[in-house]
C-alpha positions in Angstrom: -8.2 -7.1 5.2 -6.4 -9.6 7.3 -3.8 -11.6 5.4 -2.3 -14.9 6.7 0.9 -16.0 5.0 2.2 -19.5 5.5 5.9 -19.2 4.8 8.4 -16.7 6.0 10.9 -16.9 3.1 11.7 -14.4 0.3 8.5 -15.0 -1.5 6.3 -14.8 1.6 8.0 -11.6 2.7 7.8 -9.9 -0.7 4.1 -10.8 -1.0 3.4 -9.7 2.5 5.1 -6.4 2.0 2.9 -5.7 -1.0 -0.3 -6.5 1.1 1.1 -4.4 4.0 1.9 -1.4 1.7 -1.8 -1.4 0.7 -3.0 -1.1 4.3 -3.8 -4.7 5.0 -3.0 -6.5 8.3 -0.3 -9.2 7.5 0.4 -12.1 9.8 3.0 -14.9 9.1 2.1 -18.4 10.1 4.7 -21.0 11.0 4.4 -24.6 12.3 3.3 -23.3 15.8 0.7 -20.8 14.5 -2.4 -20.8 16.7 -4.1 -17.6 15.6 -7.2 -17.1 13.5 -6.8 -17.3 9.7 -7.2 -14.1 7.8 -9.6 -13.2 5.0 -6.9 -14.1 2.5 -4.5 -17.0 3.1 -1.3 -17.3 1.1 0.6 -20.6 0.7 4.1 -19.3 0.3 5.7 -22.7 1.0 7.2 -25.5 -1.1 4.5 -27.6 -2.7 5.6 -30.6 -0.6 4.6 -28.7 2.6 1.0 -27.9 1.4 -0.6 -31.2 2.5 0.5 -30.8 6.1 -1.0 -27.3 6.2 -4.2 -28.4 4.6 -4.5 -31.4 7.0 -4.2 -29.0 10.0 -6.0 -25.9 8.7 -8.1 -27.0 5.7 -11.5 -27.0 7.6 -10.8 -23.5 8.9 -10.2 -22.3 5.3 -13.8 -22.6 4.4 -15.1 -19.5 2.7 -11.6 -18.0 2.7 -9.6 -16.9 -0.4 -6.6 -19.3 -0.6 -3.7 -18.1 -2.8 -1.5 -20.9 -4.0 1.9 -19.6 -5.1 3.6 -23.0 -5.4 5.4 -24.5 -8.3 5.3 -28.3 -8.0 8.9 -28.8 -9.1 11.2 -31.6 -8.0 13.9 -29.3 -6.7 16.4 -32.1 -6.3 16.5 -33.0 -10.0 14.9 -29.9 -11.5 13.7 -32.4 -14.1 10.0 -33.1 -13.5 6.8 -31.9 -11.9 5.4 -33.4 -8.7 1.8 -33.4 -10.0 0.3 -35.6 -12.7 0.0 -34.3 -16.3 -3.4 -32.9 -17.0 -3.7 -31.1 -13.7 -2.0 -28.5 -11.5 -1.0 -28.1 -7.9 -3.8 -25.4 -7.6 -6.5 -27.8 -8.9 -5.3 -30.5 -6.4 -5.3 -28.0 -3.6 -8.9 -27.0 -4.5 -9.9 -30.6 -4.3 -8.3 -31.0 -0.9 -9.8 -27.7 0.4 -13.2 -27.7 -1.3 -14.6 -25.0 1.0 -11.8 -22.5 0.1 -11.8 -20.3 -2.9 -8.4 -21.1 -4.5 -6.6 -18.5 -6.6 -3.3 -19.4 -8.3 -1.1 -16.3 -8.2 2.5 -15.1 -7.7 4.0 -18.4 -9.0 5.3 -16.8 -12.2 7.1 -14.1 -10.3 10.4 -14.0 -8.5 10.6 -12.5 -5.0 12.8 -9.6 -6.2 10.3 -8.6 -8.9 7.6 -8.6 -6.3 9.7 -6.6 -3.9 10.7 -3.9 -6.5 7.6 -4.0 -8.7 9.9 -4.3 -11.7 11.1 -7.1 -13.9 14.7 -6.1 -14.8 14.8 -2.4 -14.3 12.1 -1.3 -16.7 9.0 -3.5 -16.9 6.2 -3.4 -14.3 5.7 -6.8 -12.5 2.5 -8.5 -13.6 0.9 -11.0 -11.3 -1.2 -13.6 -13.1 -4.3 -14.9 -11.3 -6.4 -18.0 -12.2 -9.4 -19.1 -10.3 -12.9 -20.5 -10.8 -14.1 -17.8 -8.4 -14.3 -14.3 -9.9 -15.1 -12.9 -6.5 -11.9 -14.4 -5.0 -9.8 -12.7 -7.7 -11.6 -9.5 -7.1 -10.9 -9.7 -3.4 -7.2 -10.2 -4.1 -7.2 -7.3 -6.4 -9.0 -5.1 -3.8 -6.5 -6.0 -1.2 -3.6 -5.0 -3.5 -5.2 -1.8 -4.8 -2.6 0.9 -5.0 0.4 -1.5 -4.8 3.3 -1.4 -7.4 2.1 -4.6 -9.0 -0.2 -5.0 -12.0 -2.7 -7.9 -11.7 -4.0 -9.8 -14.7 -6.8 -12.3 -14.8 -5.5 -15.4 -16.5 -8.9 -17.2 -16.5 -10.3 -20.3 -14.8 -8.2 -22.4 -12.3 -7.3 -24.8 -15.1 -5.0 -22.1 -16.5 -2.8 -22.8 -13.4 -1.4 -25.7 -15.5 0.2 -23.3 -17.9 1.2 -20.9 -15.1 2.9 -23.7 -13.3 4.7 -24.8 -16.5 5.8 -21.1 -17.0 7.0 -21.0 -13.4 8.9 -24.3 -13.8 10.6 -23.0 -17.0 11.6 -19.8 -15.3 13.0 -21.5 -12.2 14.9 -24.0 -14.4 16.5 -21.2 -16.4 17.4 -19.3 -13.3 18.8 -22.4 -11.6 21.0 -23.1 -14.7 22.3 -19.5 -14.6 20.6 -18.6 -17.8 18.2 -16.1 -16.2 18.9 -13.8 -13.3 16.7 -14.3 -10.2 16.3 -10.5 -10.1 14.8 -10.5 -13.5 12.4 -13.2 -14.7 9.7 -13.2 -17.3 7.8 -10.0 -18.1 4.4 -9.4 -19.7 4.4 -6.3 -21.9 1.1 -4.9 -22.9 
């Protein structure tokens, strides 16, 4: 599949490398991107950059899988979310891009755990996915077949609320030096 990733930072690169390792065509999109969007689009940017991307590219995202990896955290204060209680960044993105099939994924993982496939040195990295579209989650799983990550269906898109809270907590702990950026939370089953 063709994968378009908005964002060229650590997360975008780690996610892109996993898609690439599974034989997908990966393309990175910056501000000047003029290409065609892929089958799967990844928003690997800060939450505050999402509206600009959706304004420019939203209509072209119709019938595409749109992966939201954002954690709507106020990174200046590390004290509150940038979305109202009772919703999530993913749900708001789905409202703003109604023709896309939004999947919340990768937001509970650190870049290093995606790059190595391990949390710490022992546990396999588990990527949670939430969406109202089962076919969209299946498409992401298909595109990542054979990679070092384990995918887990977390349910409907409203589960993104808990996933974003989990991401917020993990980022807060790492920012405070209480958790290593190379480790993070693990799911052991």
